[in-house]
FIZADREN-518646 format. One line per field, with one value per atom (N, C-alpha, C): x, y, z; atom name; chain. Coordinates in nm, 3 decimals. Layout:
BEGIN
c1 <- (X | ...)
c2 <- (Y | ...)
c3 <- (Z | ...)
atom <- (CA | ...)
kette <- (A | ...)
//
This chain:
BEGIN
c1 <- (1.290 | 1.195 | 1.272 | 1.209 | 1.263 | 1.176 | 1.247 | 1.177 | 1.166 | 1.043 | 1.018 | 0.991 | 0.950 | 0.929 | 0.963 | 1.031 | 1.064 | 1.061 | 0.965 | 0.957 | 0.865 | 0.868 | 0.784 | 0.639 | 0.547 | 0.409 | 0.349 | 0.280 | 0.224 | 0.074 | 0.025 | -0.113 | -0.177 | -0.275 | -0.323 | -0.472 | -0.539 | -0.679 | -0.691 | -0.577 | -0.573 | -0.492 | -0.529 | -0.456 | -0.442 | -0.543 | -0.537 | -0.432 | -0.425 | -0.319 | -0.184 | -0.161 | -0.029 | 0.005 | -0.089 | -0.067 | -0.019 | -0.092 | -0.060 | 0.082 | 0.121 | 0.259 | 0.366 | 0.341 | 0.436 | 0.428 | 0.317 | 0.306 | 0.389 | 0.385 | 0.469 | 0.622 | 0.653 | 0.797 | 0.836 | 0.739 | 0.778 | 0.728 | 0.657 | 0.604 | 0.473 | 0.445 | 0.323 | 0.253 | 0.114 | 0.046 | 0.065 | 0.097 | 0.099 | -0.016 | -0.070 | -0.198 | -0.254 | -0.384 | -0.448 | -0.554 | -0.509 | -0.609 | -0.681 | -0.803 | -0.884 | -0.919 | -0.932 | -0.974 | -1.063 | -1.163 | -1.249 | -1.203 | -1.175 | -1.131 | -1.239 | -1.221 | -1.312 | -1.339 | -1.240 | -1.257 | -1.306 | -1.329 | -1.377 | -1.285 | -1.311 | -1.230 | -1.100 | -0.997 | -0.866 | -0.815 | -0.770 | -0.714 | -0.567 | -0.485 | -0.338 | -0.289 | -0.248 | -0.197 | -0.045 | -0.002 | 0.141 | 0.191 | 0.300 | 0.359 | 0.508 | 0.545 | 0.680 | 0.748 | 0.872 | 0.948 | 1.030 | 1.057 | 1.132 | 1.277 | 1.321 | 1.458 | 1.443 | 1.324 | 1.306 | 1.253 | 1.241 | 1.189 | 1.040 | 0.996 | 0.853 | 0.807 | 0.681 | 0.615 | 0.465 | 0.411 | 0.269 | 0.195 | 0.077 | -0.012 | -0.143 | -0.172 | -0.294 | -0.397 | -0.510 | -0.610 | -0.697 | -0.685 | -0.757 | -0.830 | -0.958 | -1.031 | -1.029 | -1.023 | -1.036 | -0.904 | -0.809 | -0.679 | -0.675 | -0.617 | -0.605 | -0.487 | -0.387 | -0.277 | -0.207 | -0.120 | -0.047 | 0.040 | 0.065 | 0.166 | 0.253 | 0.380 | 0.467 | 0.520 | 0.507 | 0.555 | 0.629 | 0.683 | 0.758 | 0.671 | 0.656 | 0.583 | 0.689 | 0.667 | 0.761 | 0.675 | 0.687 | 0.627 | 0.723 | 0.669 | 0.753 | 0.692 | 0.772 | 0.727 | 0.675 | 0.703 | 0.660 | 0.610 | 0.480 | 0.431 | 0.455 | 0.425 | 0.434 | 0.589 | 0.675 | 0.818 | 0.854 | 0.817 | 0.844 | 0.769 | 0.639 | 0.562 | 0.631 | 0.673 | 0.739 | 0.869 | 0.945 | 1.075 | 1.048 | 0.947 | 0.917 | 0.872 | 0.784 | 0.731 | 0.847 | 0.938 | 1.057 | 1.147 | 1.139 | 1.215 | 1.135 | 1.025 | 0.942 | 0.839 | 0.816 | 0.712 | 0.578 | 0.473 | 0.336 | 0.247 | 0.149 | 0.047 | -0.052 | -0.083 | -0.175 | -0.318 | -0.347 | -0.475 | -0.475 | -0.379 | -0.365 | -0.310 | -0.392 | -0.354 | -0.427 | -0.504 | -0.579 | -0.496 | -0.538 | -0.475 | -0.575 | -0.535 | -0.622 | -0.591 | -0.695 | -0.680 | -0.781 | -0.728 | -0.823 | -0.787 | -0.852 | -0.831 | -0.684 | -0.627 | -0.491 | -0.381 | -0.412 | -0.303 | -0.336 | -0.225 | -0.238 | -0.153 | -0.201 | -0.112 | -0.146 | -0.044 | -0.051 | 0.031 | -0.014 | 0.066 | 0.142 | 0.273 | 0.354 | 0.426 | 0.425 | 0.482 | 0.606 | 0.720 | 0.844 | 0.839 | 0.928 | 0.935 | 0.968 | 1.045 | 1.076 | 0.975 | 0.873 | 0.766 | 0.755 | 0.858 | 0.846 | 0.748 | 0.688 | 0.585 | 0.619 | 0.593 | 0.607 | 0.477 | 0.432 | 0.317 | 0.370 | 0.339 | 0.385 | 0.285 | 0.328 | 0.232 | 0.290 | 0.205 | 0.240 | 0.127 | 0.162 | 0.068 | 0.036 | -0.082 | -0.125 | -0.135 | -0.055 | -0.051 | -0.155 | -0.229 | -0.334 | -0.277)
c2 <- (-0.270 | -0.343 | -0.459 | -0.575 | -0.701 | -0.747 | -0.770 | -0.832 | -0.981 | -1.033 | -1.177 | -1.253 | -1.190 | -1.255 | -1.150 | -1.203 | -1.109 | -1.199 | -1.191 | -1.275 | -1.217 | -1.277 | -1.217 | -1.256 | -1.167 | -1.186 | -1.160 | -1.250 | -1.234 | -1.205 | -1.088 | -1.053 | -1.068 | -1.150 | -1.194 | -1.222 | -1.192 | -1.234 | -1.387 | -1.451 | -1.590 | -1.670 | -1.660 | -1.726 | -1.881 | -1.949 | -2.093 | -2.136 | -2.066 | -2.096 | -2.077 | -1.966 | -1.934 | -2.032 | -2.071 | -2.172 | -2.301 | -2.349 | -2.470 | -2.471 | -2.357 | -2.338 | -2.364 | -2.295 | -2.313 | -2.452 | -2.512 | -2.651 | -2.743 | -2.718 | -2.795 | -2.767 | -2.653 | -2.624 | -2.673 | -2.745 | -2.810 | -2.737 | -2.624 | -2.546 | -2.618 | -2.605 | -2.659 | -2.547 | -2.548 | -2.456 | -2.478 | -2.372 | -2.383 | -2.332 | -2.220 | -2.172 | -2.069 | -2.033 | -1.945 | -1.857 | -1.759 | -1.671 | -1.577 | -1.544 | -1.452 | -1.330 | -1.219 | -1.092 | -1.019 | -0.953 | -0.866 | -0.724 | -0.659 | -0.522 | -0.446 | -0.325 | -0.247 | -0.286 | -0.367 | -0.414 | -0.559 | -0.622 | -0.755 | -0.847 | -0.976 | -1.074 | -1.107 | -1.107 | -1.139 | -1.267 | -1.373 | -1.484 | -1.488 | -1.491 | -1.491 | -1.635 | -1.704 | -1.840 | -1.841 | -1.883 | -1.892 | -2.026 | -2.023 | -2.149 | -2.166 | -2.280 | -2.309 | -2.421 | -2.401 | -2.506 | -2.581 | -2.710 | -2.793 | -2.730 | -2.648 | -2.587 | -2.457 | -2.426 | -2.315 | -2.181 | -2.185 | -2.062 | -2.043 | -1.924 | -1.891 | -1.806 | -1.811 | -1.725 | -1.715 | -1.596 | -1.575 | -1.549 | -1.600 | -1.577 | -1.520 | -1.400 | -1.332 | -1.320 | -1.379 | -1.368 | -1.240 | -1.158 | -1.035 | -1.024 | -1.036 | -1.041 | -0.915 | -0.796 | -0.673 | -0.618 | -0.693 | -0.645 | -0.670 | -0.571 | -0.587 | -0.688 | -0.695 | -0.785 | -0.816 | -0.919 | -0.955 | -0.844 | -0.848 | -0.756 | -0.838 | -0.810 | -0.879 | -0.770 | -0.797 | -0.707 | -0.781 | -0.710 | -0.775 | -0.775 | -0.891 | -0.902 | -0.893 | -0.801 | -0.787 | -0.788 | -0.892 | -0.903 | -0.845 | -0.769 | -0.708 | -0.728 | -0.708 | -0.718 | -0.587 | -0.476 | -0.344 | -0.264 | -0.270 | -0.207 | -0.061 | 0.010 | 0.159 | 0.198 | 0.135 | 0.169 | 0.143 | 0.034 | 0.006 | 0.103 | 0.129 | 0.225 | 0.363 | 0.412 | 0.539 | 0.543 | 0.437 | 0.433 | 0.440 | 0.366 | 0.371 | 0.515 | 0.569 | 0.709 | 0.804 | 0.792 | 0.885 | 0.870 | 0.755 | 0.734 | 0.762 | 0.824 | 0.868 | 0.775 | 0.662 | 0.569 | 0.632 | 0.592 | 0.638 | 0.515 | 0.530 | 0.426 | 0.434 | 0.329 | 0.339 | 0.365 | 0.362 | 0.393 | 0.529 | 0.611 | 0.742 | 0.703 | 0.733 | 0.697 | 0.567 | 0.507 | 0.390 | 0.260 | 0.168 | 0.039 | -0.073 | -0.188 | -0.306 | -0.370 | -0.372 | -0.433 | -0.542 | -0.659 | -0.775 | -0.818 | -0.926 | -0.982 | -1.037 | -1.070 | -1.135 | -1.056 | -0.941 | -0.870 | -0.723 | -0.645 | -0.503 | -0.491 | -0.425 | -0.412 | -0.287 | -0.253 | -0.144 | -0.176 | -0.135 | -0.146 | -0.015 | -0.024 | 0.093 | 0.104 | 0.217 | 0.234 | 0.323 | 0.280 | 0.357 | 0.471 | 0.570 | 0.681 | 0.634 | 0.523 | 0.473 | 0.375 | 0.336 | 0.254 | 0.114 | 0.061 | -0.086 | -0.074 | -0.194 | -0.196 | -0.301 | -0.255 | -0.347 | -0.366 | -0.486 | -0.515 | -0.532 | -0.436 | -0.424 | -0.486 | -0.591 | -0.665 | -0.690 | -0.673 | -0.722 | -0.816 | -0.935 | -1.029 | -1.005 | -1.006 | -0.984 | -1.114 | -1.132 | -1.254 | -1.248 | -1.354 | -1.355 | -1.423)
c3 <- (0.841 | 0.753 | 0.698 | 0.700 | 0.640 | 0.520 | 0.410 | 0.296 | 0.316 | 0.311 | 0.337 | 0.210 | 0.105 | -0.022 | -0.132 | -0.238 | -0.355 | -0.476 | -0.557 | -0.678 | -0.782 | -0.907 | -1.012 | -0.992 | -1.036 | -1.040 | -1.178 | -1.239 | -1.370 | -1.346 | -1.391 | -1.381 | -1.528 | -1.534 | -1.661 | -1.660 | -1.778 | -1.793 | -1.826 | -1.854 | -1.893 | -1.792 | -1.663 | -1.558 | -1.570 | -1.607 | -1.619 | -1.723 | -1.834 | -1.940 | -1.882 | -1.809 | -1.758 | -1.647 | -1.563 | -1.461 | -1.520 | -1.618 | -1.689 | -1.751 | -1.804 | -1.856 | -1.743 | -1.630 | -1.515 | -1.453 | -1.457 | -1.408 | -1.502 | -1.634 | -1.725 | -1.711 | -1.645 | -1.619 | -1.477 | -1.409 | -1.287 | -1.159 | -1.179 | -1.066 | -1.014 | -0.885 | -0.829 | -0.747 | -0.751 | -0.672 | -0.524 | -0.448 | -0.302 | -0.231 | -0.280 | -0.229 | -0.324 | -0.298 | -0.398 | -0.329 | -0.250 | -0.191 | -0.288 | -0.262 | -0.346 | -0.264 | -0.336 | -0.272 | -0.373 | -0.315 | -0.401 | -0.384 | -0.505 | -0.510 | -0.596 | -0.619 | -0.693 | -0.834 | -0.897 | -1.028 | -1.040 | -0.920 | -0.921 | -0.838 | -0.847 | -0.762 | -0.832 | -0.749 | -0.795 | -0.719 | -0.788 | -0.724 | -0.755 | -0.657 | -0.668 | -0.640 | -0.743 | -0.728 | -0.700 | -0.590 | -0.558 | -0.599 | -0.676 | -0.733 | -0.692 | -0.661 | -0.626 | -0.706 | -0.748 | -0.820 | -0.722 | -0.750 | -0.658 | -0.619 | -0.709 | -0.685 | -0.600 | -0.557 | -0.464 | -0.530 | -0.660 | -0.730 | -0.703 | -0.705 | -0.693 | -0.811 | -0.836 | -0.927 | -0.881 | -0.889 | -0.857 | -0.989 | -0.998 | -1.114 | -1.064 | -1.099 | -1.055 | -1.173 | -1.153 | -1.253 | -1.250 | -1.351 | -1.348 | -1.481 | -1.490 | -1.617 | -1.695 | -1.636 | -1.709 | -1.743 | -1.800 | -1.846 | -1.993 | -2.071 | -2.216 | -2.251 | -2.160 | -2.190 | -2.055 | -2.059 | -1.931 | -1.892 | -1.758 | -1.693 | -1.606 | -1.600 | -1.509 | -1.411 | -1.283 | -1.180 | -1.079 | -0.981 | -0.870 | -0.747 | -0.688 | -0.555 | -0.441 | -0.354 | -0.240 | -0.110 | -0.032 | 0.098 | 0.200 | 0.296 | 0.397 | 0.539 | 0.637 | 0.772 | 0.829 | 0.765 | 0.807 | 0.683 | 0.654 | 0.543 | 0.535 | 0.643 | 0.645 | 0.614 | 0.669 | 0.642 | 0.498 | 0.446 | 0.301 | 0.208 | 0.243 | 0.169 | 0.164 | 0.277 | 0.292 | 0.214 | 0.224 | 0.149 | -0.006 | -0.054 | -0.194 | -0.235 | -0.155 | -0.188 | -0.189 | -0.098 | -0.094 | -0.213 | -0.279 | -0.401 | -0.531 | -0.517 | -0.634 | -0.679 | -0.606 | -0.646 | -0.623 | -0.705 | -0.689 | -0.657 | -0.570 | -0.544 | -0.655 | -0.719 | -0.840 | -0.792 | -0.664 | -0.605 | -0.537 | -0.568 | -0.493 | -0.361 | -0.254 | -0.119 | -0.073 | -0.160 | -0.121 | -0.108 | -0.024 | -0.011 | -0.025 | -0.044 | -0.040 | 0.091 | 0.177 | 0.307 | 0.333 | 0.369 | 0.393 | 0.537 | 0.585 | 0.718 | 0.730 | 0.618 | 0.624 | 0.564 | 0.495 | 0.423 | 0.409 | 0.384 | 0.346 | 0.223 | 0.117 | -0.004 | -0.079 | -0.169 | -0.260 | -0.384 | -0.493 | -0.611 | -0.638 | -0.635 | -0.638 | -0.776 | -0.845 | -0.976 | -0.962 | -1.009 | -1.004 | -1.103 | -1.085 | -1.177 | -1.322 | -1.334 | -1.468 | -1.525 | -1.441 | -1.488 | -1.442 | -1.369 | -1.322 | -1.197 | -1.166 | -1.070 | -0.959 | -0.833 | -0.719 | -0.654 | -0.627 | -0.547 | -0.406 | -0.325 | -0.181 | -0.093 | -0.018 | 0.069 | 0.207 | 0.307 | 0.439 | 0.485 | 0.516 | 0.570 | 0.714 | 0.754 | 0.890 | 0.964 | 1.067 | 1.144 | 1.258 | 1.272 | 1.376 | 1.501)
atom <- (N | CA | C | N | CA | C | N | CA | C | N | CA | C | N | CA | C | N | CA | C | N | CA | C | N | CA | C | N | CA | C | N | CA | C | N | CA | C | N | CA | C | N | CA | C | N | CA | C | N | CA | C | N | CA | C | N | CA | C | N | CA | C | N | CA | C | N | CA | C | N | CA | C | N | CA | C | N | CA | C | N | CA | C | N | CA | C | N | CA | C | N | CA | C | N | CA | C | N | CA | C | N | CA | C | N | CA | C | N | CA | C | N | CA | C | N | CA | C | N | CA | C | N | CA | C | N | CA | C | N | CA | C | N | CA | C | N | CA | C | N | CA | C | N | CA | C | N | CA | C | N | CA | C | N | CA | C | N | CA | C | N | CA | C | N | CA | C | N | CA | C | N | CA | C | N | CA | C | N | CA | C | N | CA | C | N | CA | C | N | CA | C | N | CA | C | N | CA | C | N | CA | C | N | CA | C | N | CA | C | N | CA | C | N | CA | C | N | CA | C | N | CA | C | N | CA | C | N | CA | C | N | CA | C | N | CA | C | N | CA | C | N | CA | C | N | CA | C | N | CA | C | N | CA | C | N | CA | C | N | CA | C | N | CA | C | N | CA | C | N | CA | C | N | CA | C | N | CA | C | N | CA | C | N | CA | C | N | CA | C | N | CA | C | N | CA | C | N | CA | C | N | CA | C | N | CA | C | N | CA | C | N | CA | C | N | CA | C | N | CA | C | N | CA | C | N | CA | C | N | CA | C | N | CA | C | N | CA | C | N | CA | C | N | CA | C | N | CA | C | N | CA | C | N | CA | C | N | CA | C | N | CA | C | N | CA | C | N | CA | C | N | CA | C | N | CA | C | N | CA | C | N | CA | C | N | CA | C | N | CA | C | N | CA | C | N | CA | C | N | CA | C | N | CA | C | N | CA | C | N | CA | C | N | CA | C | N | CA | C | N | CA | C | N | CA | C | N | CA | C | N | CA | C)
kette <- (A | A | A | A | A | A | A | A | A | A | A | A | A | A | A | A | A | A | A | A | A | A | A | A | A | A | A | A | A | A | A | A | A | A | A | A | A | A | A | A | A | A | A | A | A | A | A | A | A | A | A | A | A | A | A | A | A | A | A | A | A | A | A | A | A | A | A | A | A | A | A | A | A | A | A | A | A | A | A | A | A | A | A | A | A | A | A | A | A | A | A | A | A | A | A | A | A | A | A | A | A | A | A | A | A | A | A | A | A | A | A | A | A | A | A | A | A | A | A | A | A | A | A | A | A | A | A | A | A | A | A | A | A | A | A | A | A | A | A | A | A | A | A | A | A | A | A | A | A | A | A | A | A | A | A | A | A | A | A | A | A | A | A | A | A | A | A | A | A | A | A | A | A | A | A | A | A | A | A | A | A | A | A | A | A | A | A | A | A | A | A | A | A | A | A | A | A | A | A | A | A | A | A | A | A | A | A | A | A | A | A | A | A | A | A | A | A | A | A | A | A | A | A | A | A | A | A | A | A | A | A | A | A | A | A | A | A | A | A | A | A | A | A | A | A | A | A | A | A | A | A | A | A | A | A | A | A | A | A | A | A | A | A | A | A | A | A | A | A | A | A | A | A | A | A | A | A | A | A | A | A | A | A | A | A | A | A | A | A | A | A | A | A | A | A | A | A | A | A | A | A | A | A | A | A | A | A | A | A | A | A | A | A | A | A | A | A | A | A | A | A | A | A | A | A | A | A | A | A | A | A | A | A | A | A | A | A | A | A | A | A | A | A | A | A | A | A | A | A | A | A | A | A | A | A | A | A | A | A | A | A | A | A | A | A | A | A | A | A | A | A | A)
//
């Protein structure tokens, strides 16, 4: 398994405010895919700084407060998923995944409480 992306992701009901803050810090939007999940539509704005740093900002309306998690893109979802499970991580959807035409993902919570958004992009 190869990790292809590893960076912070801020999940917030106030995405536009957070995006404007990071734009003021020199980050620019690179793309913003949206997906519909059981709790509604989620738009994930990928931002890049000229020095090479990245941050993702996901707009989720039904959150009481912001959350910061780690986004980890991999080239082999099943291998990464099994590795995390073997280390005590739990999928916050039980065994469920979010699958779209372009990606497969799961939110994985560690035994100590930190969270990884595990993603594999599907290449066409």
